[in-house]
C-alpha positions, 0 to 999 in steps of 0.5 A: 658301800655296794657288795657285788657278786661276780659269777664266772663262765664255763672256762672256770672249771677243774676236776674235783671242784664239785666234790670239794664244794660238797665236802665243804658245805652240807647244803651243797650235797642237797643241791647236787641231789636236786640237780640229779632229780631235775636232770634224771641222772646221777650228776655227782657221778658225772663229776666224781674224782674217779673220772678224768677232766676230759670225761667230766667235761666231754660235752659242752652240756656237762661243762655248763652244768658243772660250772653253773652248779659250782657257782651256785654252791659257792653262793650257798656258802656265802648266803649261809654266812649271812652275806648278801650282795646289792648287785651281781653279774655273770660272765657268759654262762655265769649270767644264769647264776646272776638270774637266779641271784636276782630272783628272775628265775628259780634254781630249777628253771635255770638248771634246766635252761643251762642244760638246753643251752649246753645241748644247743652249743653241742649242736651248733657250728664248729669253731675255735676261741683264743684269749689274748693278753695284753692287748686292746680291741683296737690293737686286735681289730686290724689283725682280725680284719686281715684274718677274715680272708680265711673266714669269720673271726671276731673279738667276742669277750671284751673282758678288760682294757687289756684282755680280750677273747677272739672267736670264729672259724678255725682257719681264720682264728688260727691266722689271727693267732699267727699274726698276733704272735708275729706282729704284736709279739704276744702268745694267745692261748687257745681256750676252745677248739669246738665251740665259737661262743659269742661269734656271729656264726654261732647264731644257729645255737642261739636260735635253738636256745631261743625256742626253750627260752620262749617257754620259760616264765621270767619273774620281776627281779628283786635286784638289778639285771645287768646283762652281758649284751648291754654292759649296763642295767636293763630297767624293768625287764619284760619277758620279751627282754629276757628272751631276746637278751639271753638268746642273742647273748649266745652269738653276740659279744660279752661286754664284761669291761663295760659292765664293771666300769658301769658299776664302778662309776655308780659305786666307786667304793664297791666290793667285788667278790668272785663267786665261782671256781678259780679266780679269773674275774678277780684277776682281771681287776688289776691295778692298770684298770681299777687301781684301788678296787676292793676284790675277793675270790671264794676259791683257792688252790690251797686250803679252800676252807681256810681261805673261805673263812678268811674271806667271809670274815673280811666281807663281814667286817666290811659289811659291818663298817657300813651299817 
């Protein structure tokens, strides 16, 4: 049996998540303090419950830092319980938690990179994004093609056989949403009105971020590297591989479905655990995709501490059964 950690992207956020995680585990308070030292500002104050969600996440920089930190805090809780994974992967922003987990970069390096990534996003071209469910890429492509009369719009997050995210220039995306509603009888959900992540028009943000990546020093990972750009393991990644994959990642599709299918084919009995806020990745793994998959999530809207204790107990039992 293979254990797999899944780190979510920046849409997996909510007010109060950082304070909740700090209250659940003392090491998370230390991590938050370290983040403040590295970023030279009071990061805890940024995500304090006294602020509204709009204030906490006013910039893309603060969105990315907040979700990256939350993912790391969930990971610390699992590791403190003695649980380890054979593989990990991250959706979009979550790939930076994946890089830390596999040992390609340190937490310090990753946090500083995530800040630069967020700044590049804030300075990048404007646009919009929408989530579409239930629809395949094949269902959407004819509509996207017609909508391109209004500008660039593309399928950019191929998340599951039935869940996709489209991104691009706002006029073109709005036209695509209108056609999807009228012709496919679906209700796309607008998830972003500022940043056209992973669309080809977002290349300037990727090029700005590349300038920071070239200054970093990536290490040989101790565990497999499974980048969003490829949807499969990159064998023996080099410094140049990391820079290219992580910069082009900004303006290229996220092959999440391909990544999950790759791991399931390799390890049919794998256990997938969402290590981050909410449960988006956990919920994507529905029975119409991988019917018998074993999946868990670390977050809960109710009693999170009790939920985590139950999840950790179940994961320990599975780990012991395979020893």
